[in-house]
N, CA, C, O and the ligand as a Tripos MOL2 file, in Angstrom:
@<TRIPOS>MOLECULE
protein
  293   291    74     0     0
PROTEIN
NO_CHARGES

@<TRIPOS>ATOM
      1 N           2.1050  -11.2210    9.5840 N.3       1 MET1
      2 CA          2.8870  -10.5210    8.5680 C.3       1 MET1
      3 C           3.0290   -9.0550    8.9650 C.2       1 MET1
      4 O           2.1110   -8.4470    9.5150 O.2       1 MET1
      5 N           4.2140   -8.5020    8.6680 N.am      2 VAL2
      6 CA          4.4630   -7.0890    8.9750 C.3       2 VAL2
      7 C           4.9450   -6.3990    7.7150 C.2       2 VAL2
      8 O           5.8060   -6.9210    7.0060 O.2       2 VAL2
      9 N           4.3910   -5.2200    7.4300 N.am      3 TRP3
     10 CA          4.8410   -4.4160    6.2910 C.3       3 TRP3
     11 C           5.5250   -3.1700    6.8500 C.2       3 TRP3
     12 O           4.8810   -2.3230    7.4680 O.2       3 TRP3
     13 N           6.8370   -3.0680    6.6270 N.am      4 LEU4
     14 CA          7.5780   -1.9230    7.1290 C.3       4 LEU4
     15 C           7.2130   -0.6710    6.3320 C.2       4 LEU4
     16 O           7.1270   -0.7030    5.1050 O.2       4 LEU4
     17 N           7.0030    0.4170    7.0460 N.am      5 LYS5
     18 CA          6.6820    1.7190    6.4370 C.3       5 LYS5
     19 C           5.5290    1.6180    5.4570 C.2       5 LYS5
     20 O           5.5380    2.2790    4.4180 O.2       5 LYS5
     21 N           4.5350    0.7960    5.7760 N.am      6 GLY6
     22 CA          3.4240    0.5950    4.8510 C.3       6 GLY6
     23 C           2.2130    1.4520    5.1280 C.2       6 GLY6
     24 O           1.2880    1.4900    4.3170 O.2       6 GLY6
     25 N           2.1940    2.1420    6.2590 N.am      7 CYS7
     26 CA          1.0020    2.9160    6.6160 C.3       7 CYS7
     27 C           0.8360    4.1170    5.6860 C.2       7 CYS7
     28 O           1.7550    4.9250    5.5450 O.2       7 CYS7
     29 N          -0.3500    4.2380    5.0420 N.am      8 PRO8
     30 CA         -0.5660    5.3800    4.1420 C.3       8 PRO8
     31 C          -0.6970    6.6980    4.8900 C.2       8 PRO8
     32 O          -0.6140    7.7600    4.2740 O.2       8 PRO8
     33 N          -0.8980    6.6550    6.1940 N.am      9 LYS9
     34 CA         -1.1040    7.8780    6.9720 C.3       9 LYS9
     35 C           0.2050    8.3810    7.5840 C.2       9 LYS9
     36 O           0.5150    9.5680    7.4850 O.2       9 LYS9
     37 N           0.9840    7.4790    8.2220 N.am     10 CYS10
     38 CA          2.1740    7.9380    8.9560 C.3      10 CYS10
     39 C           3.4520    7.1960    8.5470 C.2      10 CYS10
     40 O           4.5080    7.4210    9.1370 O.2      10 CYS10
     41 N           3.3670    6.3250    7.5560 N.am     11 ARG11
     42 CA          4.5100    5.5160    7.0990 C.3      11 ARG11
     43 C           5.0310    4.5820    8.2000 C.2      11 ARG11
     44 O           6.2000    4.1990    8.1840 O.2      11 ARG11
     45 N           4.1800    4.2210    9.1380 N.am     12 GLY12
     46 CA          4.5640    3.3040   10.2050 C.3      12 GLY12
     47 C           4.4460    1.8540    9.7630 C.2      12 GLY12
     48 O           4.1770    1.5700    8.5960 O.2      12 GLY12
     49 N           4.6510    0.9430   10.7030 N.am     13 GLU13
     50 CA          4.5900   -0.4850   10.3990 C.3      13 GLU13
     51 C           3.1500   -0.9840   10.4290 C.2      13 GLU13
     52 O           2.3870   -0.6710   11.3420 O.2      13 GLU13
     53 N           2.7970   -1.7630    9.4190 N.am     14 LEU14
     54 CA          1.4810   -2.3860    9.3680 C.3      14 LEU14
     55 C           1.6040   -3.8390    9.7860 C.2      14 LEU14
     56 O           2.6060   -4.4960    9.5020 O.2      14 LEU14
     57 N           0.5820   -4.3310   10.4620 N.am     15 THR15
     58 CA          0.5410   -5.7510   10.7830 C.3      15 THR15
     59 C          -0.8900   -6.2510   10.6050 C.2      15 THR15
     60 O          -1.8400   -5.4710   10.6730 O.2      15 THR15
     61 N          -1.0370   -7.5340   10.3810 N.am     16 ASP16
     62 CA         -2.3840   -8.0610   10.1770 C.3      16 ASP16
     63 C          -2.8210   -8.9160   11.3620 C.2      16 ASP16
     64 O          -1.9990   -9.3880   12.1470 O.2      16 ASP16
     65 N          -4.1130   -9.1000   11.4690 N.am     17 ASN17
     66 CA         -4.6750   -9.8730   12.5740 C.3      17 ASN17
     67 C          -6.0570  -10.3700   12.1590 C.2      17 ASN17
     68 O          -6.6250   -9.9260   11.1620 O.2      17 ASN17
     69 N          -6.5700  -11.2870   12.9400 N.am     18 LYS18
     70 CA         -7.8700  -11.8640   12.6310 C.3      18 LYS18
     71 C          -8.6070  -12.0630   13.9460 C.2      18 LYS18
     72 O          -8.0650  -12.6320   14.8930 O.2      18 LYS18
     73 N          -9.8370  -11.5920   13.9950 N.am     19 ASP19
     74 CA        -10.6400  -11.8470   15.1910 C.3      19 ASP19
     75 C         -12.0420  -12.2660   14.7510 C.2      19 ASP19
     76 O         -12.2580  -12.6410   13.5980 O.2      19 ASP19
     77 N         -12.9880  -12.1980   15.6840 N.am     20 THR20
     78 CA        -14.3410  -12.6710   15.3500 C.3      20 THR20
     79 C         -14.9890  -11.8380   14.2450 C.2      20 THR20
     80 O         -15.9260  -12.2980   13.5920 O.2      20 THR20
     81 N         -14.4910  -10.6050   14.0300 N.am     21 TYR21
     82 CA        -15.0610   -9.7520   12.9910 C.3      21 TYR21
     83 C         -14.4160   -9.9920   11.6380 C.2      21 TYR21
     84 O         -14.9050   -9.5100   10.6160 O.2      21 TYR21
     85 N         -13.3070  -10.7440   11.6290 N.am     22 GLY22
     86 CA        -12.6650  -11.0460   10.3540 C.3      22 GLY22
     87 C         -11.2240  -10.6040   10.3180 C.2      22 GLY22
     88 O         -10.6200  -10.3020   11.3470 O.2      22 GLY22
     89 N         -10.6740  -10.5700    9.1010 N.am     23 TYR23
     90 CA         -9.2780  -10.2370    8.8700 C.3      23 TYR23
     91 C          -9.1180   -8.7340    8.7000 C.2      23 TYR23
     92 O          -9.9330   -8.0850    8.0450 O.2      23 TYR23
     93 N          -8.0680   -8.1880    9.2900 N.am     24 TYR24
     94 CA         -7.8280   -6.7560    9.1380 C.3      24 TYR24
     95 C          -6.3380   -6.4530    9.2230 C.2      24 TYR24
     96 O          -5.5590   -7.2530    9.7400 O.2      24 TYR24
     97 N          -5.9540   -5.2930    8.7130 N.am     25 ILE25
     98 CA         -4.5710   -4.8250    8.7770 C.3      25 ILE25
     99 C          -4.5940   -3.4310    9.3950 C.2      25 ILE25
    100 O          -5.3920   -2.5780    9.0060 O.2      25 ILE25
    101 N          -3.7120   -3.2160   10.3550 N.am     26 TYR26
    102 CA         -3.6850   -1.9150   11.0130 C.3      26 TYR26
    103 C          -2.2560   -1.4630   11.2520 C.2      26 TYR26
    104 O          -1.3150   -2.2540   11.1890 O.2      26 TYR26
    105 N          -2.1140   -0.1620   11.5290 N.am     27 CYS27
    106 CA         -0.8090    0.4330   11.7730 C.3      27 CYS27
    107 C          -0.4750    0.3570   13.2570 C.2      27 CYS27
    108 O          -1.2810    0.7490   14.1000 O.2      27 CYS27
    109 N           0.7060   -0.1440   13.5720 N.am     28 VAL28
    110 CA          1.1360   -0.2830   14.9620 C.3      28 VAL28
    111 C           1.3700    1.0980   15.5810 C.2      28 VAL28
    112 O           1.1430    1.2920   16.7750 O.2      28 VAL28
    113 N           1.8270    2.0600   14.7610 N.am     29 GLN29
    114 CA          2.1820    3.3810   15.2820 C.3      29 GLN29
    115 C           0.9540    4.2580   15.5550 C.2      29 GLN29
    116 O           0.8190    4.8210   16.6410 O.2      29 GLN29
    117 N           0.0630    4.3710   14.5660 N.am     30 CYS30
    118 CA         -1.0390    5.3350   14.7110 C.3      30 CYS30
    119 C          -2.4080    4.6710   14.8280 C.2      30 CYS30
    120 O          -3.4020    5.3510   15.0830 O.2      30 CYS30
    121 N          -2.4740    3.3630   14.6480 N.am     31 GLY31
    122 CA         -3.7490    2.6770   14.8120 C.3      31 GLY31
    123 C          -4.6550    2.7290   13.5940 C.2      31 GLY31
    124 O          -5.8000    2.2810   13.6600 O.2      31 GLY31
    125 N          -4.1650    3.2660   12.4830 N.am     32 TYR32
    126 CA         -4.9750    3.3580   11.2660 C.3      32 TYR32
    127 C          -5.3340    1.9670   10.7420 C.2      32 TYR32
    128 O          -4.4680    1.0980   10.6430 O.2      32 TYR32
    129 N          -6.6070    1.7570   10.4070 N.am     33 HIS33
    130 CA         -7.0480    0.4930    9.8270 C.3      33 HIS33
    131 C          -7.2170    0.6610    8.3220 C.2      33 HIS33
    132 O          -7.8830    1.5910    7.8670 O.2      33 HIS33
    133 N          -6.6180   -0.2320    7.5600 N.am     34 LEU34
    134 CA         -6.7520   -0.1760    6.1110 C.3      34 LEU34
    135 C          -8.1650   -0.5600    5.6810 C.2      34 LEU34
    136 O          -8.8130   -1.3940    6.3140 O.2      34 LEU34
    137 N          -8.6320    0.0570    4.5990 N.am     35 THR35
    138 CA         -9.9160   -0.3260    4.0210 C.3      35 THR35
    139 C          -9.7330   -1.6390    3.2660 C.2      35 THR35
    140 O          -8.6070   -2.0750    3.0240 O.2      35 THR35
    141 N         -10.8430   -2.2600    2.9000 N.am     36 GLU36
    142 CA        -10.7530   -3.5210    2.1510 C.3      36 GLU36
    143 C         -10.0140   -3.3210    0.8360 C.2      36 GLU36
    144 O          -9.2450   -4.1850    0.4170 O.2      36 GLU36
    145 N         -10.2450   -2.1840    0.1840 N.am     37 ALA37
    146 CA         -9.5650   -1.9080   -1.0850 C.3      37 ALA37
    147 C          -8.0550   -1.7870   -0.8730 C.2      37 ALA37
    148 O          -7.2680   -2.2980   -1.6700 O.2      37 ALA37
    149 N          -7.6600   -1.1110    0.2030 N.am     38 GLN38
    150 CA         -6.2280   -0.9580    0.4980 C.3      38 GLN38
    151 C          -5.5850   -2.2960    0.8330 C.2      38 GLN38
    152 O          -4.4430   -2.5530    0.4520 O.2      38 GLN38
    153 N          -6.3190   -3.1530    1.5490 N.am     39 ILE39
    154 CA         -5.8020   -4.4830    1.8800 C.3      39 ILE39
    155 C          -5.5980   -5.2830    0.5970 C.2      39 ILE39
    156 O          -4.5860   -5.9650    0.4370 O.2      39 ILE39
    157 N          -6.5640   -5.1960   -0.3130 N.am     40 GLY40
    158 CA         -6.4520   -5.9110   -1.5930 C.3      40 GLY40
    159 C          -5.2240   -5.4690   -2.3740 C.2      40 GLY40
    160 O          -4.4880   -6.2950   -2.9140 O.2      40 GLY40
    161 N          -5.0110   -4.1470   -2.4290 N.am     41 LYS41
    162 CA         -3.8500   -3.5930   -3.1350 C.3      41 LYS41
    163 C          -2.5520   -4.0370   -2.4890 C.2      41 LYS41
    164 O          -1.6090   -4.4320   -3.1750 O.2      41 LYS41
    165 N          -2.5070   -3.9710   -1.1600 N.am     42 LEU42
    166 CA         -1.2970   -4.3320   -0.4290 C.3      42 LEU42
    167 C          -0.9270   -5.7870   -0.6830 C.2      42 LEU42
    168 O           0.2420   -6.0970   -0.9110 O.2      42 LEU42
    169 N          -1.9100   -6.6840   -0.6440 N.am     43 TRP43
    170 CA         -1.6270   -8.0940   -0.8730 C.3      43 TRP43
    171 C          -1.2340   -8.3690   -2.3140 C.2      43 TRP43
    172 O          -0.3490   -9.1860   -2.5690 O.2      43 TRP43
    173 N          -1.8750   -7.7030   -3.2530 N.am     44 THR44
    174 CA         -1.5030   -7.8680   -4.6610 C.3      44 THR44
    175 C          -0.0530   -7.4750   -4.8560 C.2      44 THR44
    176 O           0.7140   -8.1920   -5.4990 O.2      44 THR44
    177 N           0.3260   -6.3110   -4.2870 N.am     45 HIS45
    178 CA          1.6940   -5.8170   -4.3850 C.3      45 HIS45
    179 C           2.6670   -6.7910   -3.7140 C.2      45 HIS45
    180 O           3.7330   -7.0800   -4.2570 O.2      45 HIS45
    181 N           2.2950   -7.2950   -2.5310 N.am     46 THR46
    182 CA          3.1590   -8.2140   -1.7780 C.3      46 THR46
    183 C           3.3890   -9.5060   -2.5510 C.2      46 THR46
    184 O           4.5210   -9.9790   -2.6510 O.2      46 THR46
    185 N           2.3220  -10.0750   -3.0970 N.am     47 LEU47
    186 CA          2.4410  -11.3370   -3.8270 C.3      47 LEU47
    187 C           3.2330  -11.1500   -5.1150 C.2      47 LEU47
    188 O           3.9980  -12.0310   -5.5060 O.2      47 LEU47
    189 N           3.0540   -9.9980   -5.7830 N.am     48 ASN48
    190 CA          3.8270   -9.7140   -6.9920 C.3      48 ASN48
    191 C           5.3200   -9.6240   -6.6750 C.2      48 ASN48
    192 O           6.1570  -10.1170   -7.4310 O.2      48 ASN48
    193 N           5.6420   -8.9820   -5.5400 N.am     49 ARG49
    194 CA          7.0550   -8.8600   -5.1450 C.3      49 ARG49
    195 C           7.6510  -10.2280   -4.8540 C.2      49 ARG49
    196 O           8.7900  -10.5080   -5.2300 O.2      49 ARG49
    197 N           6.8670  -11.0930   -4.1740 N.am     50 LYS50
    198 CA          7.3500  -12.4320   -3.8680 C.3      50 LYS50
    199 C           7.5770  -13.2260   -5.1420 C.2      50 LYS50
    200 O           8.4820  -14.0580   -5.2150 O.2      50 LYS50
    201 N           6.7450  -12.9620   -6.1520 N.am     51 ALA51
    202 CA          6.8560  -13.6780   -7.4200 C.3      51 ALA51
    203 C           7.9390  -13.0720   -8.3100 C.2      51 ALA51
    204 O           8.1950  -13.5760   -9.4040 O.2      51 ALA51
    205 N           8.5810  -11.9890   -7.8460 N.am     52 GLY52
    206 CA          9.6560  -11.3770   -8.5960 C.3      52 GLY52
    207 C           9.2040  -10.3940   -9.6530 C.2      52 GLY52
    208 O           9.9970   -9.9820  -10.4990 O.2      52 GLY52
    209 N           7.9210  -10.0080   -9.6140 N.am     53 LYS53
    210 CA          7.4310   -9.0340  -10.5920 C.3      53 LYS53
    211 C           7.8070   -7.6280  -10.1320 C.2      53 LYS53
    212 O           7.8640   -7.3650   -8.9310 O.2      53 LYS53
    213 N           8.0630   -6.7270  -11.0750 N.am     54 PRO54
    214 CA          8.4290   -5.3580  -10.6920 C.3      54 PRO54
    215 C           7.2480   -4.6170  -10.0770 C.2      54 PRO54
    216 O           6.0890   -4.8910  -10.3900 O.2      54 PRO54
    217 N           7.5640   -3.6830   -9.2040 N.am     55 ALA55
    218 CA          6.5160   -2.8720   -8.5870 C.3      55 ALA55
    219 C           5.8510   -2.0110   -9.6520 C.2      55 ALA55
    220 O           6.5100   -1.5940  -10.6050 O.2      55 ALA55
    221 N           4.5650   -1.7400   -9.5080 N.am     56 PRO56
    222 CA          3.8920   -0.8920  -10.4940 C.3      56 PRO56
    223 C           4.4750    0.5140  -10.4940 C.2      56 PRO56
    224 O           4.7430    1.0850   -9.4370 O.2      56 PRO56
    225 N           4.6680    1.0660  -11.6880 N.am     57 GLN57
    226 CA          5.2200    2.4120  -11.7930 C.3      57 GLN57
    227 C           4.0830    3.4290  -11.7280 C.2      57 GLN57
    228 O           2.9960    3.1900  -12.2520 O.2      57 GLN57
    229 N           4.3430    4.5650  -11.0790 N.am     58 PRO58
    230 CA          3.3020    5.5910  -11.0450 C.3      58 PRO58
    231 C           3.0200    6.1150  -12.4530 C.2      58 PRO58
    232 O           3.9420    6.4190  -13.2100 O.2      58 PRO58
    233 N           1.7610    6.2140  -12.7850 N.am     59 GLN59
    234 CA          1.3820    6.6850  -14.1130 C.3      59 GLN59
    235 C           1.0870    8.1810  -14.0700 C.2      59 GLN59
    236 O           0.3250    8.6390  -13.2190 O.2      59 GLN59
    237 N           1.6810    8.9350  -14.9740 N.am     60 PRO60
    238 CA          1.3550   10.3640  -15.0050 C.3      60 PRO60
    239 C          -0.1010   10.5620  -15.4220 C.2      60 PRO60
    240 O          -0.6090    9.8710  -16.3050 O.2      60 PRO60
    241 N          -0.7480   11.5020  -14.7820 N.am     61 GLN61
    242 CA         -2.1390   11.7810  -15.1200 C.3      61 GLN61
    243 C          -2.1730   12.8580  -16.1850 C.2      61 GLN61
    244 O          -1.5160   13.8910  -16.0610 O.2      61 GLN61
    245 N          -2.9470   12.6080  -17.2360 N.am     62 GLN62
    246 CA         -2.9190   13.4990  -18.3950 C.3      62 GLN62
    247 C          -3.4100   14.9080  -18.0760 C.2      62 GLN62
    248 O          -3.0010   15.8690  -18.7280 O.2      62 GLN62
    249 N          -4.2720   15.0380  -17.0870 N.am     63 HIS63
    250 CA         -4.7950   16.3620  -16.7670 C.3      63 HIS63
    251 C          -3.8590   17.1430  -15.8500 C.2      63 HIS63
    252 O          -4.1680   18.2750  -15.4770 O.2      63 HIS63
    253 N          -2.7170   16.5580  -15.4810 N.am     64 ASP64
    254 CA         -1.7900   17.2420  -14.5850 C.3      64 ASP64
    255 C          -0.4300   17.4130  -15.2650 C.2      64 ASP64
    256 O           0.4290   16.5410  -15.1380 O.2      64 ASP64
    257 N          -0.2200   18.5120  -15.9790 N.am     65 PRO65
    258 CA          1.0220   18.7000  -16.7320 C.3      65 PRO65
    259 C           2.2630   18.7200  -15.8470 C.2      65 PRO65
    260 O           3.3460   18.3490  -16.3000 O.2      65 PRO65
    261 N           2.1260   19.1460  -14.5930 N.am     66 TYR66
    262 CA          3.2990   19.1900  -13.7120 C.3      66 TYR66
    263 C           3.8240   17.7760  -13.4570 C.2      66 TYR66
    264 O           5.0240   17.5270  -13.5770 O.2      66 TYR66
    265 N           2.9120   16.8350  -13.0990 N.am     67 LEU67
    266 CA          3.3110   15.4580  -12.8330 C.3      67 LEU67
    267 C           3.9080   14.8190  -14.0810 C.2      67 LEU67
    268 O           4.9170   14.1180  -13.9960 O.2      67 LEU67
    269 N           3.2950   15.0550  -15.2400 N.am     68 ALA68
    270 CA          3.7800   14.4730  -16.4830 C.3      68 ALA68
    271 C           5.2080   14.9420  -16.7400 C.2      68 ALA68
    272 O           6.0480   14.1480  -17.1600 O.2      68 ALA68
    273 N           5.4920   16.2030  -16.4960 N.am     69 THR69
    274 CA          6.8250   16.7460  -16.6860 C.3      69 THR69
    275 C           7.8200   16.0430  -15.7750 C.2      69 THR69
    276 O           8.9100   15.6670  -16.2080 O.2      69 THR69
    277 N           7.4450   15.8680  -14.5170 N.am     70 VAL70
    278 CA          8.3520   15.2450  -13.5540 C.3      70 VAL70
    279 C           8.6730   13.8220  -13.9580 C.2      70 VAL70
    280 O           9.8360   13.4210  -13.9250 O.2      70 VAL70
    281 N           7.6560   13.0430  -14.3430 N.am     71 TYR71
    282 CA          7.8840   11.6340  -14.6590 C.3      71 TYR71
    283 C           8.6890   11.4310  -15.9290 C.2      71 TYR71
    284 O           9.4390   10.4600  -16.0340 O.2      71 TYR71
    285 N           8.5470   12.3210  -16.8890 N.am     72 TYR72
    286 CA          9.1990   12.1090  -18.1870 C.3      72 TYR72
    287 C          10.6020   12.6770  -18.2680 C.2      72 TYR72
    288 O          11.3020   12.4090  -19.2440 O.2      72 TYR72
    289 N          11.0490   13.4550  -17.2770 N.am     73 GLN73
    290 CA         12.3840   14.0400  -17.3300 C.3      73 GLN73
    291 C          13.4570   13.0000  -17.0940 C.2      73 GLN73
    292 O          14.6440   13.3240  -17.1050 O.2      73 GLN73
    293 ZN          0.1830    4.8370   10.7630 Zn       74 ZN74
@<TRIPOS>BOND
     1     1     2 1
     2     2     3 1
     3     3     4 2
     4     3     5 am
     5     5     6 1
     6     6     7 1
     7     7     8 2
     8     7     9 am
     9     9    10 1
    10    10    11 1
    11    11    12 2
    12    11    13 am
    13    13    14 1
    14    14    15 1
    15    15    16 2
    16    15    17 am
    17    17    18 1
    18    18    19 1
    19    19    20 2
    20    19    21 am
    21    21    22 1
    22    22    23 1
    23    23    24 2
    24    23    25 am
    25    25    26 1
    26    26    27 1
    27    27    28 2
    28    27    29 am
    29    29    30 1
    30    30    31 1
    31    31    32 2
    32    31    33 am
    33    33    34 1
    34    34    35 1
    35    35    36 2
    36    35    37 am
    37    37    38 1
    38    38    39 1
    39    39    40 2
    40    39    41 am
    41    41    42 1
    42    42    43 1
    43    43    44 2
    44    43    45 am
    45    45    46 1
    46    46    47 1
    47    47    48 2
    48    47    49 am
    49    49    50 1
    50    50    51 1
    51    51    52 2
    52    51    53 am
    53    53    54 1
    54    54    55 1
    55    55    56 2
    56    55    57 am
    57    57    58 1
    58    58    59 1
    59    59    60 2
    60    59    61 am
    61    61    62 1
    62    62    63 1
    63    63    64 2
    64    63    65 am
    65    65    66 1
    66    66    67 1
    67    67    68 2
    68    67    69 am
    69    69    70 1
    70    70    71 1
    71    71    72 2
    72    71    73 am
    73    73    74 1
    74    74    75 1
    75    75    76 2
    76    75    77 am
    77    77    78 1
    78    78    79 1
    79    79    80 2
    80    79    81 am
    81    81    82 1
    82    82    83 1
    83    83    84 2
    84    83    85 am
    85    85    86 1
    86    86    87 1
    87    87    88 2
    88    87    89 am
    89    89    90 1
    90    90    91 1
    91    91    92 2
    92    91    93 am
    93    93    94 1
    94    94    95 1
    95    95    96 2
    96    95    97 am
    97    97    98 1
    98    98    99 1
    99    99   100 2
   100    99   101 am
   101   101   102 1
   102   102   103 1
   103   103   104 2
   104   103   105 am
   105   105   106 1
   106   106   107 1
   107   107   108 2
   108   107   109 am
   109   109   110 1
   110   110   111 1
   111   111   112 2
   112   111   113 am
   113   113   114 1
   114   114   115 1
   115   115   116 2
   116   115   117 am
   117   117   118 1
   118   118   119 1
   119   119   120 2
   120   119   121 am
   121   121   122 1
   122   122   123 1
   123   123   124 2
   124   123   125 am
   125   125   126 1
   126   126   127 1
   127   127   128 2
   128   127   129 am
   129   129   130 1
   130   130   131 1
   131   131   132 2
   132   131   133 am
   133   133   134 1
   134   134   135 1
   135   135   136 2
   136   135   137 am
   137   137   138 1
   138   138   139 1
   139   139   140 2
   140   139   141 am
   141   141   142 1
   142   142   143 1
   143   143   144 2
   144   143   145 am
   145   145   146 1
   146   146   147 1
   147   147   148 2
   148   147   149 am
   149   149   150 1
   150   150   151 1
   151   151   152 2
   152   151   153 am
   153   153   154 1
   154   154   155 1
   155   155   156 2
   156   155   157 am
   157   157   158 1
   158   158   159 1
   159   159   160 2
   160   159   161 am
   161   161   162 1
   162   162   163 1
   163   163   164 2
   164   163   165 am
   165   165   166 1
   166   166   167 1
   167   167   168 2
   168   167   169 am
   169   169   170 1
   170   170   171 1
   171   171   172 2
   172   171   173 am
   173   173   174 1
   174   174   175 1
   175   175   176 2
   176   175   177 am
   177   177   178 1
   178   178   179 1
   179   179   180 2
   180   179   181 am
   181   181   182 1
   182   182   183 1
   183   183   184 2
   184   183   185 am
   185   185   186 1
   186   186   187 1
   187   187   188 2
   188   187   189 am
   189   189   190 1
   190   190   191 1
   191   191   192 2
   192   191   193 am
   193   193   194 1
   194   194   195 1
   195   195   196 2
   196   195   197 am
   197   197   198 1
   198   198   199 1
   199   199   200 2
   200   199   201 am
   201   201   202 1
   202   202   203 1
   203   203   204 2
   204   203   205 am
   205   205   206 1
   206   206   207 1
   207   207   208 2
   208   207   209 am
   209   209   210 1
   210   210   211 1
   211   211   212 2
   212   211   213 am
   213   213   214 1
   214   214   215 1
   215   215   216 2
   216   215   217 am
   217   217   218 1
   218   218   219 1
   219   219   220 2
   220   219   221 am
   221   221   222 1
   222   222   223 1
   223   223   224 2
   224   223   225 am
   225   225   226 1
   226   226   227 1
   227   227   228 2
   228   227   229 am
   229   229   230 1
   230   230   231 1
   231   231   232 2
   232   231   233 am
   233   233   234 1
   234   234   235 1
   235   235   236 2
   236   235   237 am
   237   237   238 1
   238   238   239 1
   239   239   240 2
   240   239   241 am
   241   241   242 1
   242   242   243 1
   243   243   244 2
   244   243   245 am
   245   245   246 1
   246   246   247 1
   247   247   248 2
   248   247   249 am
   249   249   250 1
   250   250   251 1
   251   251   252 2
   252   251   253 am
   253   253   254 1
   254   254   255 1
   255   255   256 2
   256   255   257 am
   257   257   258 1
   258   258   259 1
   259   259   260 2
   260   259   261 am
   261   261   262 1
   262   262   263 1
   263   263   264 2
   264   263   265 am
   265   265   266 1
   266   266   267 1
   267   267   268 2
   268   267   269 am
   269   269   270 1
   270   270   271 1
   271   271   272 2
   272   271   273 am
   273   273   274 1
   274   274   275 1
   275   275   276 2
   276   275   277 am
   277   277   278 1
   278   278   279 1
   279   279   280 2
   280   279   281 am
   281   281   282 1
   282   282   283 1
   283   283   284 2
   284   283   285 am
   285   285   286 1
   286   286   287 1
   287   287   288 2
   288   287   289 am
   289   289   290 1
   290   290   291 1
   291   291   292 2
@<TRIPOS>SUBSTRUCTURE
     1 MET1         2 RESIDUE 1 A MET
     2 VAL2         6 RESIDUE 1 A VAL
     3 TRP3        10 RESIDUE 1 A TRP
     4 LEU4        14 RESIDUE 1 A LEU
     5 LYS5        18 RESIDUE 1 A LYS
     6 GLY6        22 RESIDUE 1 A GLY
     7 CYS7        26 RESIDUE 1 A CYS
     8 PRO8        30 RESIDUE 1 A PRO
     9 LYS9        34 RESIDUE 1 A LYS
    10 CYS10       38 RESIDUE 1 A CYS
    11 ARG11       42 RESIDUE 1 A ARG
    12 GLY12       46 RESIDUE 1 A GLY
    13 GLU13       50 RESIDUE 1 A GLU
    14 LEU14       54 RESIDUE 1 A LEU
    15 THR15       58 RESIDUE 1 A THR
    16 ASP16       62 RESIDUE 1 A ASP
    17 ASN17       66 RESIDUE 1 A ASN
    18 LYS18       70 RESIDUE 1 A LYS
    19 ASP19       74 RESIDUE 1 A ASP
    20 THR20       78 RESIDUE 1 A THR
    21 TYR21       82 RESIDUE 1 A TYR
    22 GLY22       86 RESIDUE 1 A GLY
    23 TYR23       90 RESIDUE 1 A TYR
    24 TYR24       94 RESIDUE 1 A TYR
    25 ILE25       98 RESIDUE 1 A ILE
    26 TYR26      102 RESIDUE 1 A TYR
    27 CYS27      106 RESIDUE 1 A CYS
    28 VAL28      110 RESIDUE 1 A VAL
    29 GLN29      114 RESIDUE 1 A GLN
    30 CYS30      118 RESIDUE 1 A CYS
    31 GLY31      122 RESIDUE 1 A GLY
    32 TYR32      126 RESIDUE 1 A TYR
    33 HIS33      130 RESIDUE 1 A HIS
    34 LEU34      134 RESIDUE 1 A LEU
    35 THR35      138 RESIDUE 1 A THR
    36 GLU36      142 RESIDUE 1 A GLU
    37 ALA37      146 RESIDUE 1 A ALA
    38 GLN38      150 RESIDUE 1 A GLN
    39 ILE39      154 RESIDUE 1 A ILE
    40 GLY40      158 RESIDUE 1 A GLY
    41 LYS41      162 RESIDUE 1 A LYS
    42 LEU42      166 RESIDUE 1 A LEU
    43 TRP43      170 RESIDUE 1 A TRP
    44 THR44      174 RESIDUE 1 A THR
    45 HIS45      178 RESIDUE 1 A HIS
    46 THR46      182 RESIDUE 1 A THR
    47 LEU47      186 RESIDUE 1 A LEU
    48 ASN48      190 RESIDUE 1 A ASN
    49 ARG49      194 RESIDUE 1 A ARG
    50 LYS50      198 RESIDUE 1 A LYS
    51 ALA51      202 RESIDUE 1 A ALA
    52 GLY52      206 RESIDUE 1 A GLY
    53 LYS53      210 RESIDUE 1 A LYS
    54 PRO54      214 RESIDUE 1 A PRO
    55 ALA55      218 RESIDUE 1 A ALA
    56 PRO56      222 RESIDUE 1 A PRO
    57 GLN57      226 RESIDUE 1 A GLN
    58 PRO58      230 RESIDUE 1 A PRO
    59 GLN59      234 RESIDUE 1 A GLN
    60 PRO60      238 RESIDUE 1 A PRO
    61 GLN61      242 RESIDUE 1 A GLN
    62 GLN62      246 RESIDUE 1 A GLN
    63 HIS63      250 RESIDUE 1 A HIS
    64 ASP64      254 RESIDUE 1 A ASP
    65 PRO65      258 RESIDUE 1 A PRO
    66 TYR66      262 RESIDUE 1 A TYR
    67 LEU67      266 RESIDUE 1 A LEU
    68 ALA68      270 RESIDUE 1 A ALA
    69 THR69      274 RESIDUE 1 A THR
    70 VAL70      278 RESIDUE 1 A VAL
    71 TYR71      282 RESIDUE 1 A TYR
    72 TYR72      286 RESIDUE 1 A TYR
    73 GLN73      290 RESIDUE 1 A GLN
    74 ZN74       293 GROUP 0 **** ****
C-alpha cells in the first residue's frame, strides 16, 4: 500500500512493509518511520475513507483563540 503525501515530516510518499521485526510504514523520500500510534491513525483514516466516512475535521483548541477564530470564520 502507498499513501501519497502522507509523510508527517516531508509530505512524501509512505509505503508499508513487513520483515522479521514486524510490520512498519516508512517514507520513501526521507526514510522517516511512523510510530505505532501514527500507523494506527493512518489505518483508521484509510479504512474510514474506504467506507465512505468523512475525514475527521480539525478541532479548535479552546486555549488557542487564534485557531478558534480561523476555524469559525
Ligand atoms: Zn518523509
